[in-house]
N, C-alpha and C positions, 0 to 999 in steps of 0.2 A: 555549434558549428559556425565556422567563419567562412563567409563566401569568398569567391575569387581564387580558390585553389589553395589548400593547405596540405603539405606533405608531413605526415607524422614521422616521429623519429625512426620507426622501424621501416619506413620507406615502402610500406605495403599498400597504402591506399591514399587516395586524394579526394577531397570534396571539391569538385570542379564547377565553378559558377553555380553554387548551390541555390536552388529555388527556395529552400526553407532555412535561410540563415535566421539569426535572432530577430532582425527587424521584420522579416516576413512572417515568422511565427507570431510576433507581437501584433502585427497588422491584422493577421487572420483572426486572432482572439478579439481584437477590437471590433471586427465585423460582427462577432457573436453578441457582444454587449450592445451594439447598435441595433441588432435585430431582437434584442431582449431575450436572448437564449439564457443569459445569466446576468446578474447585476455587475459583476466585475471579476478581476482575476489577478493573481500574482504568478509570475513566471521566472524561471531561472534556466539559463543554458550554461553548462560547465564544459570547458575544454581544457584539460590539464589543470593548471593553477589559475586559469582565467574564468571568472564568474560574471556573467551578464544577467542583470535582473531588471524587471519592470513590474510596476503595479498600476492598474488602470481600472476606471469605472467606479462603481459604488459598492458599499458593503450591503446595502439593502434598498428596496423600493418601498416596502410597507412596514409599519403603518405610515411612515414618512421616510423620504430618502435620507441616507447618511453616507458620508464619504468613506471610501476604503483607504485605510492607513497602511503603510508599509509593514508594520510589525504586528498586525492583527493576527489572531489565532484562528485557524480553520478547524472545524470538525473534519478530521481527515478520514473518518470512517474506516474502511477496510485496509488502509495503509497501516493501521495499527497492527495488522497481522504480520507485516514484513519488518516494520521498524522494531516492533516489540516482541511478539510471541515467537516468530521465527528466529530472531536473534538470541533470545533466551534459550531456545532449543539448541542452537549451534554452540552456545556457551556450555550447556550441559553435555553436549557431545564431546567438546574439547576436553571436558573434565572426566570423561569416561563414565558418566552417569546414565547416559542413554545412547542409543544408536538408531539409525534410520529404520532398520528392520526389526526393532524391538516392538512387541505388541503393546498396545495401550493398556490392555487389561492387566498387565503386570503392575500397573500403578492404579488402575481403576477397576477394582474387583466386581463392581456392579455392572460394568460394561460387558455385555455377553458375546462380543464378536472378536475375531482374531485380527482386526484392523491394526496395521502397523503405523508408526510415526510417518514413514515414507508415504503410505497410502493416504493418510490424512493430510499431510503437508502438500501433496501433489493433487489433491482432490480426485483421487482415483479409488476412494474407499468403497464406492457403491452404496453408501449409506443414504437411505431416504425414508420418509414416513410423514404422516400427518398427525399433528398434536392439536386436538380440539382446544379452542379458547387459549391458544398459546400466549398471546399478548396480555391476557388477564391473569395469568398464573403468578403467584409469588416466586421469588428467586429459588428457594429450595425445591419447589414442585417443578419448576421449569427445568432446572438442572437434572433432576431425577428422570423426568420424561425424556429429555434429550439423550440421557445416558442409557435408558432401558427400553424405549418404545420404538426405536428405529430398526429397520431391517436392512440387510445387505442384498443388493440385487445382483443379477448375473453380469452387470456391467463393471463389477470390481476389476480393477487393473486394465480394463479394456476401453474405458471412456472417461474423459475428464468431465465431471459434473461439479461445478463450483458451488459449495455450500458452506455457510458460516459454521455449521456444527463441526466441521472437520477441525478448524482452528480452535473452537471452544474446547473440544476434547483434548487437543494438544495442550492447551493452557491448563486444563484441570489436571492432566498428568504431570505437568511441570510443577503445579502446586504441591503435588504429593512428593516430588523429588526434593523440593526446596522448603516445603512446609510454610509457604507464604502465598497469599493471593497473587494471581498472575499480574494484576496491575501494579501491585507493590514490587514484584520482581522486575517488571519492566522499568519502573521508576529507579530502583536501587541498582540494577545491573546494566541498564542501557542509558536511560536519560541522564542520570547524575554522573556516572564515570565517563561517558562520552561528551559531557558538557554541552548537551543540546540546550541552547540558551533559553528557550521558552516552553518547550514541550511539557505537557502536564495532563493529568486526568481530572484535575480539579481547578479549572480555569476561573479567572475573574470574568464574569459574563460580559462586562463592558469592553473587554479586550477582544471579544470573539466576533467573528463574522457570523451573522445569524443564518439559520437554515429556514425552516418553514414559518409561514404566517397564515393565520385565518382569523377573521373577526371573532369567531366563537372561542378559539383557544388562545389567540394572541401570538406573540413573537417568540419563537424558540431560539434562544441565544445562550450559549455556554452550557447547554444540556445536550447530551448525545442524541443524535437523530435516530439511530438504530433501535427498534423496539426491544429486541432481546437483550442488547447490551444495557439499555436503560433499566431493565429489570434486574439483570445479573450484577450490575455495578462492578465492584473491584474484582469480580470473578469472571469477567469477560475478556478474553484475549482476541476477540474478533473485531471489536470497534471500541470507541470510547476516548481515544487520544485526541487532544487538541494540540496543534503545532503550527508554527509560522513557517514562512518560506525559508528563513535562516536556519531553522532546525533541520529541514530536509537537505539543504545545501551542506550543512555540517556533517550530517550522516553520510551523504554521498562521498564526501572527501575522505572518509575512512576507507571506503571501497577503493578509492584511487591510490591510497597510501600517502596522501598529502597530510593526513593526521594519523597519529599513533596513540594507542591506549592498550594497556594490558587487558582491558575488558572487550576489545574488539576480537571476535572469534576467529581463530585460524581457519575454521571450516567455511568461513565466508568466501574463501578463495575457490571453493568447490561448487559454488552456486551456478556459474555459467555453463551448466551442462544439464542435459535432460535426465531427470531422476525417475521418470516413470518406467514401468516394466516393459512397455511396448512402444516406447519412443513417441509419446503423445504430446510432447512439447511443454512440459511443466518442470520447473525446478522445485526445490524445497521451499515452500511458501510462495515463491515468485512464479509468475507466468514468464514465458520466453517468447521473444520475437526475433526474426532475422532481418538484417538490413540488406541493401543491394549488393553487398560484398559477401553475404552468407554468414556474417558473424552473429552470434547470439547476444541479445540484450536482455537484461532483467526488466520486467514490466509488471506494474500493478496499478489497479484503479481503485477508487473509492466511490460509493454510491452518491455521496454528496456533490461530486464533481471534481474529484482530485485524480491526477494520474502522473506516472513517474516512469521514466526510462533510464537505465544505467548500462553502460558498456565499460566494465571495470578495467579490462586489460588496456584499452586505449584511452581511458580517462575522458569519457564523453557521457553527458547526462542531460536530460530535459525534465524539469519539474514544473507542473502546472497545477495550481490550486484555484478552484472556483467554488461557488455555492449555487450550483445549477438547480438545487431543490428549493430555491426562494423565488416566489412565495410558496410554490408547490413544485414537485419534481417535473422537470421539463425533458421529455423523451427526445426532443429534437437535438439535444446536446450530444446524445450517444453516437449518432451517425456522424456528426461533425468531428467529434473526438477521434473516432476510428479512422476517418478520412485523413485527418491531420497526422496521426501517427503513421499511417501507411505512406503518406507522401514524404514525411520526415525521414523514415527509414529507407525508402527507395532512393533517396538522394545520394546515398553512398554508392560509389562505383569502384570496382576493382581497376587499378591502374598498374602499369609496369613498375616494378621496384626501381628506386633511384639509387 
């Protein structure tokens, strides 16, 4: 967003004396680092073909401080779901290999429920359950338990309950469609053809912003933070991707149409709508938020401290990457993040067409 009043080409809205312009967003984030909510941040604001970026703070505090560099990779956690797994699903849909209302058990015969891709991608599957010693299981046992030991509650289609297992199941179904591990699919069908400059599932640890630290375990750097994804490895479509700010900016520019690729799914144009049965405010893979004008934005967060807003039609986006889990997860970050997003979106006001 640019402060001082900007009329978009369609003449439908204006951001008048915006309180959350790029400098204001950056200044707000700096107060978080000063309060030790997280060591540092990378931020980008996209308006059409204009990209403003800033990097501030440190990469880590422990065991000793280290500076945050502009091209460092973040463990983007659940942003893997939308950059990767959701995009591969949309590609498969383009190719006529899957559709939103196709049941997962068509590809996963051990999965006993009628859950559809739509229900899993919108987190309205109603799947829940407890798996004893989950984080101690080897990958095959964990996958089998998640596939067979969950139940479907009465909340199916009636309530959004965000669970990693939904996108794990979608990823496993896509593995059966393409006969490759989901992380291989994401690399070959998304990262490489879209020319994301640094995104990878196998990073150089020295190029990564660390996550947790404890004297007993040491510094976690270049290794996925999410326990399930650490076990499942290349078979996790829920987390595991490491990416830079430039990667997310590049990906966003495909939504805007400022970049083109035959690998960019045509069905990405269908994401800015509610895909739940009872209008619960979720798209396929993405969450949805409304701004002060009532327009829908794509939104997603990652546990490690990442979050991302995109309004494809009017070419607006905000990308913020942090490592709020360093040295340990900081819950104070969550309320600050939610308040910033609410303020940012409310800044848009409907104005008379010009």
